[in-house]
C-alpha positions in Angstrom: 2.8 -25.1 20.2 3.8 -21.9 21.8 3.6 -18.1 21.1 6.3 -16.2 23.0 6.1 -12.4 23.3 9.5 -10.6 23.7 11.0 -7.1 23.9 14.2 -6.6 21.9 15.3 -3.0 21.4 17.8 -3.9 18.6 15.1 -5.8 16.6 12.8 -2.8 17.1 15.4 -0.4 15.8 16.0 -2.6 12.8 12.3 -2.4 11.9 12.5 1.4 12.1 15.5 1.6 9.9 14.4 -0.9 7.3 10.9 0.5 7.1 11.9 4.1 6.7 14.3 3.4 3.9 12.0 1.5 1.5 8.6 1.5 -0.1 6.7 -1.8 -0.2 3.2 -2.9 -1.1 2.5 0.6 -2.2 3.3 2.1 1.2 5.9 4.8 1.8 6.6 3.8 5.4 8.6 6.8 6.4 5.4 8.9 6.1 4.2 7.2 9.3 6.6 9.2 11.4 7.3 12.9 11.9 9.7 14.9 9.7 12.0 15.3 12.7 12.3 11.5 13.2 12.7 11.0 9.4 15.8 13.2 9.5 17.3 10.9 12.1 16.6 7.6 10.3 16.0 8.1 6.5 19.1 7.8 4.3 21.3 7.1 7.3 23.6 4.1 7.7 22.3 1.4 10.1 24.9 2.4 12.6 24.0 6.1 12.4 20.3 5.3 12.8 20.8 3.0 15.7 22.9 5.6 17.6 19.7 7.7 17.7 17.1 5.1 17.8 18.3 3.0 20.8 18.2 5.9 23.4 15.1 7.2 21.8 13.3 3.9 22.1 14.4 3.4 25.7 12.5 6.6 26.6 9.5 5.5 24.4 9.4 2.1 26.1 9.0 3.8 29.5 6.3 6.2 28.3 4.3 3.4 26.6 4.8 1.0 29.5 6.0 -1.7 27.1 6.8 -4.3 29.7 3.2 -4.1 30.9 2.0 -4.6 27.4 4.3 -7.6 26.9 2.9 -9.3 30.0 -0.7 -8.7 29.0 -0.1 -10.0 25.5 1.7 -13.1 26.7 -1.2 -13.9 29.0 -3.7 -13.4 26.1 -1.7 -15.6 23.7 -1.3 -18.3 26.3 -5.1 -18.6 26.5 -5.8 -18.2 22.8 -2.9 -20.1 21.1 -4.6 -23.5 20.9 -7.7 -22.1 19.2 -5.7 -20.0 16.7 -3.6 -23.0 15.7 -6.5 -25.4 15.6 -8.5 -23.1 13.3 -5.5 -22.4 11.0 -5.1 -26.2 10.5 -8.8 -26.4 9.6 -8.6 -23.5 7.2 -5.4 -24.5 5.3 -5.8 -28.2 5.6 -2.2 -28.4 6.8 -0.6 -28.9 10.2 1.2 -25.9 11.7 4.7 -26.1 10.2 6.7 -25.4 13.4 6.3 -25.8 17.2 6.9 -22.2 18.4 6.6 -18.6 17.3 8.2 -15.5 18.7 6.6 -12.1 18.7 9.0 -9.1 19.0 7.2 -5.9 20.1 8.0 -2.9 17.9 7.2 0.8 18.2 7.0 1.2 14.4 3.6 0.6 12.7 4.9 -2.1 10.4 4.9 -5.9 11.0 7.7 -7.7 9.1 8.3 -11.4 9.7 10.8 -14.2 9.3 8.9 -17.4 8.5 12.0 -19.7 8.8 12.5 -18.7 12.4 8.8 -18.1 13.2 9.5 -14.4 14.0 6.8 -11.7 13.9 7.4 -8.0 14.6 4.2 -6.7 16.2 3.5 -3.0 16.6 2.8 -2.4 20.3 -0.9 -2.7 20.8 -3.2 -4.1 23.3 -5.6 -7.0 23.3 -7.6 -8.1 20.2 -5.6 -6.0 17.7 -2.6 -8.2 18.4 -4.7 -11.3 17.7 -5.4 -9.9 14.2 -1.8 -9.2 13.5 -0.5 -12.6 14.5 -3.3 -14.6 12.7 -2.6 -12.6 9.6 1.1 -13.5 9.7 0.5 -17.1 10.6 -1.5 -17.5 7.4 1.4 -16.0 5.5 3.7 -18.6 7.1 1.5 -21.5 6.2 1.1 -20.3 2.6 4.8 -19.8 2.1 5.8 -23.1 3.7 3.4 -25.3 1.8 2.7 -23.4 -1.4 5.6 -21.1 -2.3 7.2 -23.5 -4.8 3.8 -24.1 -6.5 3.0 -20.4 -6.8 6.5 -19.6 -8.2 6.0 -22.0 -11.0 3.5 -19.5 -12.5 4.1 -16.2 -10.8 7.3 -14.2 -10.2 8.5 -13.3 -6.7 6.7 -9.9 -6.5 3.5 -11.5 -7.8 3.8 -14.3 -5.2 4.1 -11.7 -2.5 1.0 -9.9 -3.7 -1.0 -13.1 -3.8 0.2 -14.1 -0.4 -0.9 -10.8 1.1 -4.3 -10.9 -0.7 -5.1 -14.4 0.7 -5.6 -13.0 4.2 -9.0 -11.8 3.2 -10.3 -15.3 4.1 -9.6 -14.5 7.8 -12.7 -12.3 7.6 -14.8 -15.4 7.1 -13.0 -18.1 9.1 -11.7 -16.1 12.0 -14.5 -13.5 12.2 -15.3 -14.2 15.8 -11.7 -14.0 16.9 -10.8 -10.8 14.9 -13.0 -8.7 17.1 -10.9 -5.5 16.7 -11.6 -4.9 13.0 -11.6 -6.9 9.8 -8.4 -7.8 8.0 -8.3 -5.0 5.4 -4.9 -5.9 3.9 -3.1 -3.4 1.6 -5.1 -1.1 -0.6 -3.2 -2.2 -3.8 -4.7 -5.7 -3.4 -8.3 -4.5 -3.1 -9.7 -6.1 -6.3 -7.8 -9.3 -6.1 -9.0 -9.7 -2.4 -12.6 -9.3 -3.5 -12.3 -12.1 -6.0 -10.5 -14.4 -3.5 -13.1 -13.6 -0.9 -16.1 -14.8 -3.0 -14.2 -17.8 -4.3 -13.5 -18.9 -0.7 -17.0 -18.4 0.5 -18.2 -20.7 -2.3 -15.6 -23.5 -2.1 -13.8 -23.2 1.3 -10.9 -25.2 0.1 -7.4 -23.7 0.5 -5.7 -25.8 -2.2 -8.3 -24.7 -4.7 -8.0 -21.1 -3.5 -4.3 -21.1 -4.2 -4.9 -22.5 -7.7 -7.6 -19.9 -8.4 -5.4 -17.1 -7.1 -2.6 -18.1 -9.5 -5.0 -18.3 -12.4 -6.8 -15.0 -11.9 -3.7 -13.0 -10.9 -3.0 -11.7 -14.4 -6.5 -10.1 -14.5 -5.6 -8.0 -11.5 -1.9 -7.3 -12.1 -2.5 -3.8 -13.5 -4.9 -2.7 -10.8 -2.3 -3.8 -8.2 0.5 -2.0 -10.1 -1.5 1.3 -10.5 -2.7 1.4 -6.9 1.0 1.8 -5.8 2.9 5.0 -5.2 6.3 6.4 -6.2 8.6 9.2 -5.1 6.4 11.8 -6.9 2.9 10.4 -6.4 3.2 9.6 -2.6 2.2 11.8 0.3 -1.0 13.4 -1.0 -1.6 16.4 1.4 -4.5 15.8 3.8 -6.4 18.9 2.8 -6.8 17.6 -0.8 -7.8 14.1 0.5 -10.4 15.7 2.8 -11.8 17.6 -0.2 -12.1 14.4 -2.3 -13.5 12.4 0.7 -16.5 14.8 0.8 -17.4 13.7 -2.8 -19.1 10.6 -1.5 -20.3 7.9 -4.0 -21.6 4.4 -3.7 -19.8 3.4 -6.9 -16.9 4.4 -9.1 -18.4 5.9 -12.3 -17.4 8.4 -14.9 -19.6 10.9 -13.2 -17.8 10.4 -9.9 -14.4 10.8 -11.6 -15.6 14.1 -13.2 -16.4 15.4 -9.7 -12.9 14.4 -8.4 -11.2 16.1 -11.4 -13.2 19.3 -11.0 -12.3 19.4 -7.3 -8.6 18.9 -8.0 -8.7 21.4 -10.9 -10.3 24.0 -8.6 -7.0 24.0 -6.6 -5.2 25.3 -9.7 -7.8 27.9 -10.8 -5.9 31.2 -11.3 -9.2 33.0 -10.3 -9.0 31.4 -6.9 -5.3 30.9 -6.2 -1.9 32.3 -7.2 -0.7 29.7 -9.7 2.4 29.0 -11.7 2.9 27.1 -14.9 5.6 25.5 -17.0 6.0 24.0 -20.4 9.3 22.2 -19.4 9.1 18.5 -19.4 11.4 18.0 -16.4 9.8 20.6 -14.1 6.4 19.4 -15.0 7.1 15.7 -14.3 9.9 15.4 -11.8 8.3 17.2 -8.9 6.6 15.9 -5.8 2.8 16.3 -5.3 3.5 18.4 -2.2 5.6 20.8 -4.1 3.1 20.9 -7.0 0.4 22.0 -4.6 2.6 24.5 -2.8 3.4 26.1 -6.2 -0.1 25.5 -7.6 1.8 24.4 -10.8 -0.8 24.1 -13.6 1.1 21.9 -16.0 -0.2 18.7 -17.5 2.4 16.4 -16.0 1.9 18.0 -12.6 -1.9 17.7 -12.6 -1.7 14.1 -13.8 0.5 13.4 -10.8 -2.1 14.9 -8.4 -5.0 13.0 -10.0 -3.2 9.7 -9.8 -2.1 10.2 -6.2 -5.5 11.4 -4.9 -7.4 8.5 -6.6 -5.0 5.8 -5.5 -5.4 7.0 -1.9 -9.0 6.1 -2.2 -8.4 2.7 -3.7 -9.0 3.7 -7.4 -6.2 2.5 -9.8 -4.9 5.3 -11.9 -2.1 5.5 -14.6 0.1 8.3 -15.6 0.1 8.6 -19.3 3.0 10.1 -21.2 2.1 11.2 -24.8 1.7 14.0 -27.3 -1.0 16.5 -28.2 -0.4 17.1 -31.9 -3.1 19.5 -32.9 -0.8 22.5 -33.3 2.6 21.0 -32.7 3.5 17.4 -33.7 6.3 17.4 -31.1 4.3 18.8 -28.1 4.6 16.5 -25.1 1.5 16.0 -23.0 0.3 14.0 -20.0 -3.0 12.7 -18.8 -4.5 9.7 -16.8 -6.2 6.4 -17.4 -8.5 5.4 -14.5 -10.0 2.1 -13.6 -13.8 2.6 -13.9 -16.4 -0.2 -14.1 -13.7 -2.9 -14.8 -12.0 -1.1 -17.6 -9.4 1.7 -18.2 -10.9 5.0 -19.1 -8.9 8.0 -20.3 -9.3 11.5 -18.7 -7.4 14.7 -19.5 -7.7 17.0 -16.5 -6.4 19.9 -18.5 -9.4 19.9 -20.8 -12.7 21.4 -19.9 -14.7 18.2 -20.6 -11.8 15.9 -19.5 -12.1 13.9 -22.7 -9.4 12.8 -25.2 -9.4 13.7 -28.9 -7.8 12.4 -32.1 -4.9 14.6 -31.3 -3.9 12.7 -28.1 -1.1 10.2 -29.0 -0.1 7.8 -26.2 3.6 7.0 -25.8 3.7 5.1 -22.5 2.0 4.4 -19.1 3.6 4.7 -15.7 3.0 4.4 -12.0 5.3 7.3 -11.3 7.3 9.7 -13.5 10.5 8.4 -11.8 10.3 5.6 -14.4 11.0 8.2 -17.0 13.9 9.9 -15.2 16.6 7.9 -16.9 15.5 9.8 -20.0 14.8 13.3 -18.7 14.5 14.7 -22.2 11.7 12.2 -22.9 
């Protein structure tokens, strides 16, 4: 069995274009490139994007010495392929489903794949990091080839994809000595499911049983997966706010920790410290990006709920956007707050209130990942 490393500028350009025009696994991929590059690729036709990307990538290849990287990686995989395949057979209990695999080097930090043809797009990287990437994708290939039909009997397509991604946590046990660059962290949205699968694997070390266990426990983690994702309004939390939250270190997620985060966020909208704006309009409160909210320091309930959800999700804490009413003085008054995953349960917090608690006047109408889910009905 062989691993062949290739350079194909058209396949690299395709990765750029597809990545920058979609959100998947809770990642807004276009945020990984500069605004100047986004303007050349995002919302462009494939032909328009390629007319820019191909000459741009040719220059990038020279600067990055991509041919040198290709030769180094080919040499490394030639020496390691046998052990990778041998160990993957032992882990999955199944023979490797095809005789050869092709790695296409890509200059975009996303690694899509085509299991039917054994293709992997690998971000240009040297040495051990490439070993991690290929092993991660090979486990996907084995899972899809041997277990996809079984999984789809109980889970839908999107749930199958989430389970498949979470399963790579077992590489941190069985390939630990080969994955010397760093552990396989996976996507943040799968954090809680991965932890469950990790401990089950350590106890049983049986891939068939792991698949069955993953299928059975998936419903328990469906909401944490959903509410660790992002949308068009909750993505791209500015770095200065993330740095501020990062300084609030905690060994565990508790109500006390969430209070600290909410106070830190609310401080950014304190009229005593900043020039702020406000709005009572449903549309301008909800349908606005987090970047614009912070630029305006817009102190409305919907806007602050967006900031809270985005900031917490960036740190692996599931958070819902709650649409509802606050009926104390006006039975029609729309309001927004958050529900946050704390100690294995959803806890409600209202960042607009001094003590962040809910009252008997809070009436919940719906829960959302992003306010874009409400946009079809902009009047609520």
